[in-house]
N, C-alpha and C positions, 0 to 999 in steps of 0.2 A: 563392565556390563557385557552380556552375551550378544551374539549376532541376532538371536531371536528377539531379545529385549530391545535392541536397536530398532528393529523393524516394527515391533509392537508400539513403542513410543512414537515412532515416526507416523504410523498409521493413525494413532489417536490425534496427534497434532495436525495431520493432514485433514482429518475429518473435522476437527475444531476449526481449522482454517476455512473449510467449506462453509461452515455455519457462519463464521465471522464475516467472510467476504460476501455471502448472501445478504447479510444485513447491510454491509457497506454499499453494495450495488443498489439496494433499495433506497438507501439514503442519497446516493448520487443521482438517481433518477428523480426522486420525489422532493427532496428538501428545497431545491431551487424553485420548483413549481409551487410548493407550499408558501415559500417566501413571496413569490410573485402574487399569490392569492391574498395573503393577510398582512403583508408589509405596507406601510404608508407610502413608501418611496420605492419604485421599481428598481432603482440602483442598488438597493439593499437585498435584492432577491436571493443572491447566493450567500448571504451572511450565514444562514443555518448550515450550509455546506462548509463554510470556512471555520465555524466554531467547532465542528468535528475535528478539523485538522489542528486548530489551536489547542484543543483539549489533549489531542494525541501528542503534540509537541511538548506541552508543559509536563505531561506525564512521563515522557521517555526516560529522563535522567533519574527521577525518584523511583520509577518502576524498576529500572535495571538494577540500581543500587539496593533497593529493598529486596528484590528477588535473590540477589547474591547473599543476603542475610537470612531470609526466611524460606527460600526455596522457590522454584518456578511454579509448582502446583498451587501453593497457597497464594502466591502473587496473582496468578491468572484467575483464580476463583474470586479474589478480591476485586480485580478489575472488572470481571464479568458482572458482579453484583452492582457495581457503580453503573455499568452499562444498562442493566435492567431498570434501575432507578431512573436513568435518563430517558429511556423509552416511555416510562410511565408519565414523567413530567411532560414530555413532548405530546403525548396523547391528551393529557388534560389541557394543555395549552391550545390544542386544536379545537377542543370542545368549547373553550371560552373565547377563541379567536385572538389570543395574545401572542404577537410575533416575538417579543423579547423573551417571554417565558419559554416559547418554543425553541428559540436559539440557545437558551440555557440548557434545555433538555438535550439538544444535540451536542452541546459542549460536554455534558456528562457522558454521553455515548462515546465521544472522542477520547475521554480519559481511558475508557476500556480499550480503545484502539491503541493507545500508547503502551498498554501491557501486551495486547495480542500480537503486535508487530514483532515480538521476540519469540514467537513460535518457531520461526526458521532457525534462529541461533540456538534455541533450546535443542532442536533436533540435531544440529551439527555438533554442539558441545557434548551431547550425550552419546555420540556415535564414535566408532573407530575412525582413524584418520582417512582410510581409503573409502569410507562411506559418507564423508562430510558433504561433498558437493551434491551427491545424490539425495542425501537427507534434506538439504535445503530445497532442492528441486522438487522432491516429492511433496513436501509440505506446501509449497507454493502451488503445486499442481492440484491440491485440494480445492482450489478456487474454481476449477473448471465446472464443478457441480453448481457453484453459485452463478456461473455465466448463464445457466438456464433457469435455475431456481429463483434468483433475484428478480429479473424482469418478469418472469411468469407470475410470481407472487404479487408483484406490483400491479400487473394488469388485472389480476383476479380480485385484488383486495382494495384498490384505491377508492372504489365507489361502493364498497360492501355495506357500510353503515349509512343509511339514508339520513340526510340532513347535515352530516359532517364529513365532507370529502376528505380522503386520505387517512381518516382515523383508523379504519380497518388495517391498513398497512402498518401503522405504528404500533398497534396492539400485537400484530404478528411479530414485530421486532422484539417485544417483551418475551414472547414465547421462545424465539430463537436464542435470546440471551440466557434463559433458564436451561435450554438444551445444551448450550455451550459450557455452562458451569458443570452440568452433569457429566459431560464428556471428559473435561479436564480432571474431574475427581478420580478418574480411572488411570491417570498418568502415574507411571512408576519410575521416578528419577531419584537417585540418592540425595539426601540432604547435603547442603554445601559443606565441603571439606574444611578442615581447619586451615589448610593452605589458602583456600578461597576467602574465608572470612577473617583470617588473622593476618594475611599479608596483602599488600597492595601492588607488589611488583615494581616495575620501573615507573618513574614519574611520567605523567601523561604527556608533558611537553616533549620528553625524549621519544616516547612512542610515536607521537604525532609528527615527528620529523621524517618518518619513513616515507619515501616516495610512493610505495605501494599503498600505504594507508591513505595518503592524500588523494591518490587517484581513485581508490575504492570509494571514498566519501564523495569525491567530485562526481563520479559517474552515477552513483546512487542518487545524489541530489538532482542531477540533471534529468535522469530517467524518470524519477517520481514526480518532480515538479512540472516537467513538460507534460507528462500524462495527465496530471490533475488540472493543469491550466486548460488543456483542450477538452478533457472529459467533462469538467464542471460546466463549461460554456456550451457544449454540444447540444444538450436537450433544449436550452433556451434559444440557441441559434437556429435549430431545426424548427421550433415552434414559430420563430420570427420569419422563417422562410416558407411558412404555410403547411408544414408537416404536422402530424398528430402525435399525441403522447405514445401511441402504439408504435409509430415509426421510430421515435426516439428510443423506446425500449428495445426495439429490434437492433438498432445500431449499437447501443450500449451492450446488448447481449453478445453480439459477435466481437465487439471490442474485448470483452472479458474472456471469450473463448480464446482469442489470440493471446491474451495476457497469461492464461493459466494452462491451457492444453499442451503447449510445447514443453512445459516444465517436466512432463513425464520423461523427456529425453534430454533436456538441457544439461542436467548433471552429467550424463554419459558423454555428451558432446564436449563439455568442459574437460572431462577426463581424457578424451581422445586428442583434441586439438589445442587445448590450453585455454585458461580463463581469459587471457589477454585478447585473443582472437575473437572469442565470443562477445566480449565487451565492445570490440570494434564493430562487429556485425550489428549489435544492438543500437549503437549510436547512429550508424548509417541508416537503419530502418526508421529511427526517429525523424531523421531528415527527409526520408521518403514520405512519411506521413504528412509533414508540413507541405511538401511540394504538391501532393495530391489535394490536400485541403484548399490550397490556393488556386487550384486549376478549375474549380467549378463549385456550384452549390446545389447540385442534384443529389438525390439520395445515394446514388452510387459513389459520389465523391465523399460524402460523409461516411459511408460504410467502409470504403477502401482506406480512407485516411485513418479512421479509428481502428481498423484491423491492423494496419501497419504499425500504428502507435502502440497497440497492445503487444504485438510481437517484439517490437524494439524494446519496450519496457521489460519484457520477460528476459531477453538475452542480457541486457545491460544491468538490470537489477539483481538477477541471480548471480551473474558474473561478479558484480561489485560486492555482494554479500559473501561469496566464496572467497574472493581475494582478501576481504577484511579478516576472515578467520585465520589467515596465514600471518597476521601481524601482531598477535598477542599470545601470552601464556595464560594458563588457567586462572591465576590470581589477578590477571589484568582484564579479564573479559567484561566484567561489569562496567568499568569506566570507559573502555574502548567502545563497546556496543552502545552505551549511553551517549557518548560523543557522536557516534555515527548517526544514530536515529534522531538525536536532537538536531543535528545539522540537516539531515534529510527532511524531517518534518517541519523544521523551521522554515526552510525554503518552500516546502509544499504549502505552508500557511500563507506565505507571501503570494504564491501562485494562485491559490484559491481565492484569496481576498481581492486580488487585482483582476481575476478573470472576468467576473461579472461587470466590474467597472469599465474595463476595456471594451467589452461587448456592448455595454449600454451607451457609453459616450462615443465610441468609435464604431467598430464592426467586427465581424467574424474573421476577416482577413487580418486585421490588426492583432487579434489574439494569436494567430499563427506566426506573424512576423516577430512578435515579442519573444518567441522561443528560439529563434534562429541563432543568436549569438552564443547562448549557453550550449546548444548542441555542437556548434563549431569548436568551442573550447574543449568539450568532452572528447570529441573525435581526435583532436590534436593530441590530447593527453594519452588516450588509449593507443594511438599509433606510436607515440614515444615509448610507451611501455612495451609494446610488441618489439620495437627495435632494440630496446635495452636488454630485454630477456634473450633475444636472439644473439646479441653480441656476447652476453654472459655465457650462453650455451656454447658459442663458438670458441671462446677463450678457455672454457673448461676442458674442451677436447683438444 
């Protein structure tokens, strides 16, 4: 593929990412609040958020393997169609006030998430080696639009339809899903080669023994699960501390700015200083987020903690995704990417399911304390990677 085609595909995927993450940000802000409104038990309030992640987790492996057979474009359009159906189901559930049907609708939306999470790998796999880290970074940077669009759409649409609060927002999600399908239809990526569909490469057990792959998965898991653990609980914690939904939207908005805006340069930073050092910076920032969250409960504490959390996620997750692309051949990408995202979203599922329960039965501080051990393990692992690569470089010279 030409350099121009690399950029065209990356641009389409970045725009698709913007639409996708706009939907995800709306879900993050609203679904727990919807659950709090229509669930019989307040402890179940974050279940609709969790079913999004459950759907994504269950879809990752079949989505990756399916797209290795039928191609990325067809797979993304299939996932998008399921997401639109889910938004329609959730909208109907709001009209009739059925919590369990609403949770099923968000589960279907989650299945689309399982497909859409491969946007970043699609950009990398379709690009020349020297452009891979930048391709991943630029696609994730597409989410910066969502940092403003998602909260703003939420504020303007959650009371749009009189008599059924939040319905307007979920109907907007249907429209965003249709827009996402239209964008992906313009993607130009060659059909899977005979090598990709006819050969499976090394056994997965052999590939998975690589220290780089283990650390890539570990850091990706910790970055994403920590982010979801805190982000899921934040709107409810803020409401519990007397803040308004607009305050929560403001904090989530700047959290998302921190998640996605640095991605315009993260790929270049990786290229200059190395993926291992960027991953260390990311895990340190996750720790900073926890420290700030534990230091107080004013809006400045929520804002600063979520901003540091987003920045830490950006460095750690883009770094982990880039490191992962160094561990497989073309014929192996389907199963390795499936393993990675299944592990990541499996733990994200656990984080989102436990977040509401910890907040309900304990408190906001307990949610933050729960993340500390995982961040410590990830930091030790990334520091070991830095030391190992430095030793290897020294011995090579």
